[in-house]
C-alpha positions in Angstrom: 112.7 122.5 91.5 108.4 123.8 92.9 107.9 125.4 89.1 108.5 122.0 87.6 106.3 120.1 90.2 103.9 122.0 89.3 104.6 121.8 85.3 104.2 117.7 86.0 101.2 118.2 88.0 99.4 120.1 85.2 100.5 117.8 82.8 99.3 114.6 85.1 96.1 116.0 85.4 95.6 117.3 82.0 97.1 113.7 80.1 96.6 111.1 82.9 94.1 111.6 85.9 90.8 111.6 83.6 92.1 108.7 82.0 92.6 106.3 84.7 90.5 103.3 85.2 90.1 100.5 87.3 89.4 97.1 86.2 89.5 94.6 89.6 93.3 95.4 91.6 94.5 95.7 87.9 95.3 99.5 86.7 94.3 100.1 82.8 96.7 103.3 81.6 95.2 105.5 78.5 98.1 107.9 77.9 96.5 110.7 75.3 99.5 112.5 74.1 101.4 109.6 75.3 102.8 106.5 74.2 101.8 103.4 76.3 104.6 100.5 77.2 102.8 98.1 79.5 102.3 99.6 82.9 104.2 102.8 81.8 103.1 106.0 79.9 105.9 108.2 78.2 106.0 111.3 76.1 107.4 114.6 75.7 105.8 117.5 76.7 106.2 121.4 75.3 106.5 124.5 77.6 106.9 127.4 75.9 110.7 127.1 74.6 111.1 123.9 77.7 111.3 120.4 76.1 110.1 118.3 79.2 110.0 114.6 78.5 107.7 113.0 81.2 107.2 109.2 82.3 104.3 108.3 84.2 102.8 105.1 86.4 100.4 104.3 89.1 100.2 101.7 91.5 99.1 97.9 90.6 98.2 97.8 94.3 97.5 100.5 97.3 97.0 99.4 101.2 96.3 101.8 103.9 97.4 100.5 107.7 94.7 101.5 108.8 92.5 101.2 105.8 91.9 104.9 104.6 88.7 106.6 104.5 89.9 108.1 101.3 92.6 109.4 99.0 93.5 111.6 95.9 95.4 110.7 93.2 98.3 108.2 93.5 101.4 108.0 90.7 104.7 108.3 90.0 106.5 110.8 87.4 109.5 111.0 86.1 111.1 113.5 83.8 113.9 114.8 82.4 114.7 118.0 80.5 116.7 118.9 77.3 118.7 121.4 78.9 119.4 119.5 82.2 120.2 116.4 80.7 120.5 114.3 84.0 118.8 110.2 83.8 115.9 111.6 85.7 114.3 113.3 88.1 111.3 111.0 90.4 108.5 112.1 92.0 106.2 110.4 94.2 102.5 111.4 94.5 100.7 109.9 97.5 97.0 111.1 97.2 97.4 112.5 100.6 99.4 115.0 102.7 102.6 113.5 104.3 102.9 114.0 107.6 105.9 115.8 108.4 109.7 114.8 109.1 109.2 111.5 107.7 110.4 109.9 105.0 109.2 107.7 102.1 110.5 104.5 101.4 111.2 103.0 98.1 112.5 99.1 97.1 112.7 97.7 94.2 112.7 94.3 94.2 114.9 92.8 97.0 117.3 96.0 96.3 118.4 98.3 99.0 116.2 100.7 100.4 116.2 104.1 99.5 114.2 107.6 101.2 113.2 110.1 99.9 113.3 112.9 102.5 111.6 116.3 100.7 107.8 116.0 101.4 105.8 118.9 100.1 102.3 118.5 101.2 102.0 115.0 98.8 104.7 114.6 97.0 108.0 113.0 98.0 111.2 112.9 96.0 114.9 113.2 97.0 116.3 116.3 95.4 119.8 114.0 95.1 120.8 113.1 91.9 122.4 110.4 92.6 119.6 108.5 94.2 117.2 109.0 91.3 119.8 107.6 89.0 120.4 104.4 91.6 116.7 104.2 91.5 116.4 104.2 87.8 119.7 101.8 87.1 117.2 99.5 89.6 113.9 100.3 88.2 115.6 98.9 84.5 116.1 96.2 86.0 113.5 95.2 88.5 110.1 93.6 88.4 107.9 95.7 91.2 108.7 99.1 92.9 107.2 99.1 96.8 106.4 102.6 97.9 105.5 102.9 101.7 104.7 106.5 103.4 103.0 107.7 106.1 100.3 110.1 106.3 99.6 113.5 108.5 96.5 111.5 110.2 99.4 108.4 110.8 98.1 106.2 108.0 101.1 103.9 106.6 100.4 103.1 103.1 102.1 100.4 100.6 101.4 101.4 97.0 103.2 98.3 94.3 104.1 99.6 91.2 104.9 97.0 87.9 107.9 97.7 86.4 106.6 95.9 83.5 107.3 98.1 80.3 110.0 101.0 82.4 112.9 100.1 80.4 111.1 100.6 77.1 109.3 104.0 78.2 112.7 105.3 79.7 114.3 104.5 76.7 111.5 106.1 74.7 111.7 109.3 77.2 115.6 109.8 77.0 115.5 109.5 73.1 113.2 112.3 72.8 115.2 114.4 75.3 118.2 113.5 73.8 119.6 112.5 77.4 122.5 110.1 76.7 122.8 107.1 79.5 
């Protein structure tokens, strides 16, 4: 699992971080090497002989209570690997280190809240394929996703992601990795 997290971080840094720009509160995405689907980028990355398909997005709004003074890059990554044939693994990167023993709460529109309970520094994931599957189904049908987490300093952050283009990006990613869903 950590190998994939490291790989995702490298991919994100290479393709994406230098190309995210803010225009007022709206986030503009540029996806070199990936295809843009409204608010989501999706594509293929080959690492050695591994075929890895990824989707990436950044929040349309970020808020801290109390307001944070500095924060790193914030994004969500979903990946599939050809050999695994799963629906996708979801990673949330917060731009700060998460508070120990806390949960990251994710809510799609008015659906039930989901918890990501595995926290590694600034990244959260569920480590449960059924949770990822449920979230992906909700994201396909949804309009927005809210992610709430707590930093080691106690700052509560609320990040809102647009799901515009999610279904098309997911279909593109799954097609590249030959995943049937």
